DOSEFI-456387 format. One record per residue: x negated, y, z of N, C-alpha, C, O, CB in turn. Coordinates in nm, 2 decimals. Atoms other than C-alpha are relative to their C-alpha. Glycine has a CB too. Layout:
% residues N
+--------+--------+--------+--------+--------+--------+--------+--------+--------+--------+--------+--------+--------+--------+--------+
|   n_c1 |   n_c2 |   n_c3 |  ca_c1 |  ca_c2 |  ca_c3 |   c_c1 |   c_c2 |   c_c3 |   o_c1 |   o_c2 |   o_c3 |  cb_c1 |  cb_c2 |  cb_c3 |
+--------+--------+--------+--------+--------+--------+--------+--------+--------+--------+--------+--------+--------+--------+--------+
|      X |      Y |      Z |      X |      Y |      Z |      X |      Y |      Z |      X |      Y |      Z |      X |      Y |      Z |
...
+--------+--------+--------+--------+--------+--------+--------+--------+--------+--------+--------+--------+--------+--------+--------+
This chain:
% residues 67
+--------+--------+--------+--------+--------+--------+--------+--------+--------+--------+--------+--------+--------+--------+--------+
|   n_c1 |   n_c2 |   n_c3 |  ca_c1 |  ca_c2 |  ca_c3 |   c_c1 |   c_c2 |   c_c3 |   o_c1 |   o_c2 |   o_c3 |  cb_c1 |  cb_c2 |  cb_c3 |
+--------+--------+--------+--------+--------+--------+--------+--------+--------+--------+--------+--------+--------+--------+--------+
|  -0.04 |  -0.12 |   0.06 |   2.04 |  -2.86 |   3.51 |   0.11 |  -0.04 |  -0.09 |   0.13 |  -0.16 |  -0.14 |  -0.11 |   0.08 |  -0.06 |
|  -0.13 |   0.01 |   0.07 |   2.36 |  -2.80 |   3.31 |  -0.09 |   0.00 |  -0.13 |  -0.20 |   0.05 |  -0.14 |   0.13 |   0.13 |   0.01 |
|   0.02 |  -0.02 |   0.13 |   2.34 |  -2.88 |   2.94 |   0.08 |   0.10 |  -0.09 |   0.20 |   0.11 |  -0.09 |   0.01 |  -0.10 |  -0.04 |
|  -0.06 |  -0.08 |   0.11 |   2.39 |  -2.63 |   2.66 |  -0.01 |   0.15 |   0.06 |   0.08 |   0.23 |   0.02 |   0.16 |  -0.05 |  -0.05 |
|  -0.02 |  -0.12 |  -0.09 |   2.33 |  -2.33 |   2.88 |  -0.12 |   0.06 |  -0.03 |  -0.12 |   0.18 |  -0.03 |   0.04 |  -0.03 |   0.16 |
|   0.14 |  -0.07 |   0.01 |   1.94 |  -2.27 |   2.83 |  -0.03 |   0.02 |  -0.13 |   0.02 |  -0.06 |  -0.21 |  -0.11 |  -0.05 |   0.06 |
|   0.04 |  -0.09 |   0.14 |   1.79 |  -2.07 |   2.53 |  -0.10 |  -0.12 |  -0.06 |  -0.16 |  -0.19 |   0.02 |  -0.10 |   0.18 |   0.03 |
|   0.09 |   0.08 |   0.09 |   1.58 |  -2.28 |   2.27 |  -0.11 |   0.06 |   0.02 |  -0.10 |   0.18 |   0.02 |   0.03 |  -0.01 |  -0.13 |
|   0.10 |  -0.09 |   0.00 |   1.22 |  -2.19 |   2.30 |  -0.08 |  -0.05 |  -0.13 |  -0.10 |  -0.17 |  -0.15 |  -0.07 |   0.00 |   0.14 |
|   0.08 |   0.01 |   0.15 |   1.02 |  -2.18 |   1.96 |  -0.15 |   0.06 |   0.01 |  -0.20 |   0.15 |   0.08 |   0.08 |   0.10 |  -0.12 |
|   0.15 |  -0.06 |  -0.04 |   0.66 |  -2.15 |   1.90 |  -0.01 |   0.10 |  -0.10 |   0.05 |   0.08 |  -0.21 |  -0.14 |  -0.10 |   0.00 |
|   0.01 |  -0.10 |   0.06 |   0.56 |  -1.81 |   1.78 |  -0.15 |   0.05 |   0.00 |  -0.22 |   0.01 |   0.09 |   0.08 |   0.08 |   0.04 |
|   0.13 |  -0.04 |   0.02 |   0.24 |  -1.64 |   1.67 |  -0.03 |   0.15 |   0.05 |   0.01 |   0.24 |  -0.03 |  -0.03 |  -0.02 |  -0.15 |
|   0.01 |  -0.14 |  -0.06 |   0.14 |  -1.32 |   1.88 |  -0.11 |   0.04 |  -0.05 |  -0.21 |  -0.03 |  -0.06 |   0.01 |   0.02 |   0.15 |
|   0.11 |  -0.09 |   0.08 |  -0.07 |  -1.06 |   1.70 |  -0.01 |   0.11 |   0.09 |   0.09 |   0.17 |   0.12 |   0.04 |   0.05 |  -0.17 |
|   0.04 |  -0.11 |  -0.08 |  -0.25 |  -0.80 |   1.93 |  -0.07 |   0.11 |  -0.14 |  -0.11 |   0.08 |  -0.25 |  -0.11 |  -0.07 |   0.13 |
|   0.04 |  -0.14 |   0.10 |  -0.34 |  -0.43 |   1.76 |  -0.18 |  -0.03 |  -0.01 |  -0.25 |   0.03 |  -0.10 |   0.05 |   0.19 |   0.10 |
|   0.14 |   0.00 |  -0.02 |  -0.72 |  -0.55 |   1.87 |  -0.07 |  -0.13 |  -0.14 |  -0.19 |  -0.15 |  -0.17 |  -0.04 |  -0.05 |   0.20 |
|   0.03 |   0.13 |   0.06 |  -0.68 |  -0.87 |   1.61 |  -0.01 |  -0.13 |   0.06 |  -0.06 |  -0.21 |  -0.01 |  -0.10 |   0.01 |  -0.06 |
|  -0.01 |   0.12 |  -0.08 |  -0.65 |  -1.14 |   1.86 |   0.12 |  -0.07 |  -0.05 |   0.21 |   0.00 |  -0.10 |   0.00 |   0.02 |   0.14 |
|  -0.12 |   0.08 |   0.03 |  -0.40 |  -1.40 |   1.79 |   0.01 |  -0.11 |   0.09 |  -0.09 |  -0.18 |   0.13 |   0.00 |  -0.04 |  -0.14 |
|  -0.03 |   0.12 |  -0.09 |  -0.24 |  -1.66 |   2.00 |   0.17 |  -0.07 |  -0.04 |   0.26 |   0.00 |  -0.09 |   0.00 |   0.05 |   0.18 |
|  -0.12 |   0.05 |   0.00 |   0.04 |  -1.90 |   2.00 |   0.05 |  -0.05 |   0.11 |  -0.01 |  -0.14 |   0.16 |   0.01 |  -0.07 |  -0.09 |
|  -0.03 |   0.04 |  -0.09 |   0.28 |  -1.94 |   2.26 |   0.16 |  -0.05 |  -0.03 |   0.21 |  -0.09 |  -0.13 |  -0.03 |   0.10 |   0.09 |
|  -0.18 |   0.05 |   0.04 |   0.65 |  -2.02 |   2.31 |   0.10 |   0.12 |   0.05 |   0.08 |   0.19 |   0.15 |   0.06 |  -0.18 |   0.12 |
|  -0.08 |  -0.13 |  -0.05 |   0.95 |  -1.75 |   2.31 |   0.13 |  -0.05 |  -0.05 |   0.15 |  -0.13 |  -0.14 |  -0.06 |   0.16 |  -0.06 |
|  -0.09 |   0.04 |   0.06 |   1.28 |  -1.76 |   2.27 |   0.06 |   0.09 |  -0.08 |   0.17 |   0.06 |  -0.13 |   0.08 |  -0.03 |   0.07 |
|   0.00 |  -0.05 |   0.12 |   1.26 |  -1.48 |   2.03 |   0.02 |  -0.03 |  -0.12 |   0.09 |   0.04 |  -0.19 |  -0.06 |   0.02 |   0.00 |
|   0.01 |   0.07 |   0.11 |   1.19 |  -1.71 |   1.75 |  -0.08 |   0.03 |  -0.09 |  -0.09 |  -0.05 |  -0.18 |   0.09 |  -0.02 |  -0.04 |
|   0.05 |  -0.04 |   0.13 |   0.99 |  -1.52 |   1.52 |  -0.15 |   0.08 |   0.04 |  -0.17 |   0.16 |   0.13 |   0.11 |   0.11 |  -0.08 |
|   0.16 |  -0.08 |  -0.01 |   0.62 |  -1.40 |   1.49 |   0.02 |   0.15 |   0.05 |   0.10 |   0.22 |   0.00 |  -0.10 |   0.01 |  -0.17 |
|  -0.03 |  -0.17 |  -0.02 |   0.58 |  -1.04 |   1.67 |  -0.14 |   0.03 |   0.03 |  -0.23 |  -0.05 |   0.06 |   0.13 |   0.06 |   0.13 |
|   0.13 |  -0.07 |  -0.03 |   0.30 |  -0.78 |   1.73 |  -0.01 |   0.06 |   0.13 |   0.09 |   0.11 |   0.17 |  -0.03 |   0.11 |  -0.10 |
|   0.02 |  -0.07 |  -0.13 |   0.18 |  -0.64 |   2.05 |  -0.10 |   0.12 |   0.01 |  -0.18 |   0.13 |  -0.08 |  -0.04 |  -0.10 |   0.11 |
|   0.06 |  -0.12 |   0.03 |   0.00 |  -0.31 |   2.12 |  -0.14 |  -0.05 |   0.07 |  -0.25 |  -0.02 |   0.02 |   0.08 |   0.14 |   0.07 |
|   0.09 |   0.01 |  -0.10 |  -0.22 |  -0.46 |   2.41 |  -0.01 |  -0.18 |   0.04 |   0.08 |  -0.26 |   0.04 |   0.07 |   0.10 |   0.12 |
|   0.00 |   0.16 |  -0.03 |  -0.35 |  -0.83 |   2.50 |  -0.08 |   0.00 |   0.12 |  -0.11 |   0.11 |   0.17 |  -0.08 |  -0.10 |  -0.12 |
|   0.08 |   0.07 |  -0.12 |  -0.54 |  -1.01 |   2.79 |  -0.15 |   0.05 |  -0.08 |  -0.22 |   0.13 |  -0.02 |   0.03 |  -0.20 |   0.01 |
|   0.13 |  -0.04 |   0.03 |  -0.84 |  -0.97 |   2.56 |  -0.06 |   0.13 |  -0.01 |  -0.18 |   0.15 |   0.01 |  -0.02 |  -0.05 |  -0.11 |
|   0.03 |  -0.14 |  -0.02 |  -0.85 |  -0.59 |   2.52 |   0.06 |   0.05 |   0.11 |   0.04 |   0.17 |   0.11 |   0.03 |   0.08 |  -0.11 |
|  -0.03 |  -0.10 |  -0.11 |  -0.70 |  -0.48 |   2.82 |  -0.11 |   0.05 |   0.11 |  -0.19 |  -0.02 |   0.16 |   0.12 |  -0.06 |   0.07 |
|   0.12 |  -0.02 |  -0.11 |  -0.93 |  -0.30 |   3.07 |  -0.01 |  -0.09 |   0.16 |  -0.10 |  -0.11 |   0.23 |   0.01 |   0.17 |   0.05 |
|  -0.02 |   0.06 |  -0.13 |  -0.78 |  -0.49 |   3.37 |  -0.09 |  -0.13 |   0.00 |  -0.17 |  -0.18 |   0.09 |   0.15 |  -0.03 |   0.04 |
|   0.04 |   0.15 |   0.01 |  -0.89 |  -0.82 |   3.26 |  -0.14 |  -0.01 |  -0.10 |  -0.21 |  -0.12 |  -0.09 |   0.14 |  -0.10 |  -0.08 |
|   0.13 |  -0.01 |   0.02 |  -1.21 |  -0.72 |   3.06 |  -0.10 |   0.09 |   0.08 |  -0.22 |   0.09 |   0.05 |   0.00 |   0.03 |  -0.12 |
|   0.09 |  -0.05 |  -0.08 |  -1.35 |  -0.51 |   3.31 |  -0.07 |   0.13 |  -0.05 |  -0.17 |   0.19 |   0.01 |  -0.10 |  -0.10 |   0.02 |
|   0.10 |  -0.11 |   0.08 |  -1.48 |  -0.23 |   3.07 |   0.16 |   0.10 |  -0.03 |   0.27 |   0.06 |  -0.08 |  -0.11 |  -0.07 |  -0.19 |
|  -0.07 |  -0.11 |   0.05 |  -1.28 |   0.11 |   3.05 |   0.00 |   0.05 |  -0.11 |  -0.11 |   0.11 |  -0.12 |  -0.02 |   0.09 |   0.05 |
|   0.05 |  -0.04 |   0.08 |  -1.25 |   0.21 |   2.74 |   0.10 |   0.05 |  -0.09 |   0.20 |  -0.02 |  -0.09 |  -0.09 |  -0.06 |  -0.04 |
|  -0.13 |  -0.05 |   0.07 |  -1.02 |   0.41 |   2.50 |   0.04 |  -0.07 |  -0.13 |  -0.02 |  -0.08 |  -0.24 |  -0.02 |   0.14 |  -0.03 |
|  -0.09 |   0.10 |   0.11 |  -0.79 |   0.20 |   2.30 |   0.08 |   0.09 |  -0.14 |   0.19 |   0.16 |  -0.13 |   0.14 |  -0.10 |   0.11 |
|  -0.09 |  -0.06 |   0.12 |  -0.66 |   0.35 |   1.96 |  -0.01 |  -0.09 |  -0.10 |  -0.08 |  -0.05 |  -0.20 |  -0.03 |   0.15 |  -0.05 |
|   0.00 |   0.08 |   0.11 |  -0.64 |   0.07 |   1.74 |   0.11 |   0.02 |  -0.12 |   0.09 |  -0.03 |  -0.23 |   0.01 |  -0.14 |   0.05 |
|  -0.10 |  -0.01 |   0.11 |  -0.32 |   0.17 |   1.56 |   0.05 |   0.12 |  -0.02 |   0.17 |   0.13 |  -0.05 |   0.10 |  -0.08 |   0.01 |
|   0.00 |  -0.15 |   0.05 |  -0.38 |   0.57 |   1.53 |   0.11 |   0.06 |   0.07 |   0.19 |   0.13 |   0.01 |   0.01 |   0.02 |  -0.16 |
|  -0.12 |  -0.07 |  -0.09 |  -0.13 |   0.66 |   1.85 |  -0.07 |   0.11 |   0.04 |   0.00 |   0.21 |   0.02 |   0.08 |  -0.08 |   0.13 |
|   0.04 |  -0.10 |  -0.04 |  -0.35 |   0.90 |   1.98 |  -0.03 |   0.10 |  -0.12 |   0.02 |   0.21 |  -0.09 |  -0.10 |  -0.04 |   0.07 |
|   0.03 |  -0.09 |   0.12 |  -0.46 |   1.09 |   1.64 |   0.18 |   0.03 |  -0.03 |   0.22 |   0.14 |  -0.06 |  -0.12 |  -0.09 |  -0.16 |
|  -0.13 |  -0.05 |   0.03 |  -0.08 |   1.07 |   1.58 |   0.07 |   0.12 |   0.11 |   0.15 |   0.21 |   0.07 |   0.09 |  -0.14 |   0.00 |
|  -0.03 |  -0.07 |  -0.10 |  -0.03 |   1.25 |   1.92 |  -0.04 |   0.15 |   0.00 |   0.04 |   0.25 |   0.02 |  -0.05 |  -0.07 |   0.09 |
|   0.07 |  -0.10 |   0.05 |  -0.29 |   1.51 |   1.84 |   0.04 |   0.09 |  -0.11 |   0.05 |   0.21 |  -0.11 |  -0.10 |  -0.04 |  -0.03 |
|  -0.09 |  -0.11 |   0.10 |  -0.13 |   1.62 |   1.53 |   0.13 |   0.04 |   0.03 |   0.18 |   0.14 |  -0.03 |   0.02 |  -0.05 |  -0.13 |
|  -0.12 |  -0.07 |  -0.07 |   0.19 |   1.67 |   1.70 |  -0.01 |   0.11 |   0.09 |   0.04 |   0.22 |   0.08 |   0.06 |  -0.08 |   0.07 |
|   0.00 |  -0.07 |  -0.09 |   0.11 |   1.79 |   2.00 |  -0.16 |   0.07 |   0.04 |  -0.19 |   0.12 |   0.15 |   0.07 |  -0.07 |   0.10 |
|   0.11 |  -0.03 |  -0.04 |  -0.24 |   1.87 |   1.98 |  -0.04 |   0.15 |  -0.01 |   0.00 |   0.21 |  -0.11 |  -0.07 |  -0.09 |  -0.06 |
|   0.09 |  -0.16 |   0.00 |  -0.44 |   2.23 |   2.04 |  -0.05 |   0.05 |  -0.15 |  -0.10 |  -0.02 |  -0.24 |  -0.16 |  -0.01 |   0.10 |
|   0.00 |  -0.09 |   0.14 |  -0.46 |   2.47 |   1.74 |  -0.12 |   0.02 |  -0.01 |  -0.16 |   0.09 |  -0.11 |   0.07 |   0.14 |  -0.01 |
+--------+--------+--------+--------+--------+--------+--------+--------+--------+--------+--------+--------+--------+--------+--------+
């Protein structure tokens, strides 16, 4: 491999809106938040549920909802 062309991977903590946190490596370099992770995604859990942990559905209803 060529030297000096590959990005540096740093340990970061990823925090999901459901409260799950995990540590991974990333070139981003800072901790970050995600809306959905494998602990709460319906594909991985096998449960179909309405996920609104950050209020996005209420925000949509307030903006575009029926009166």
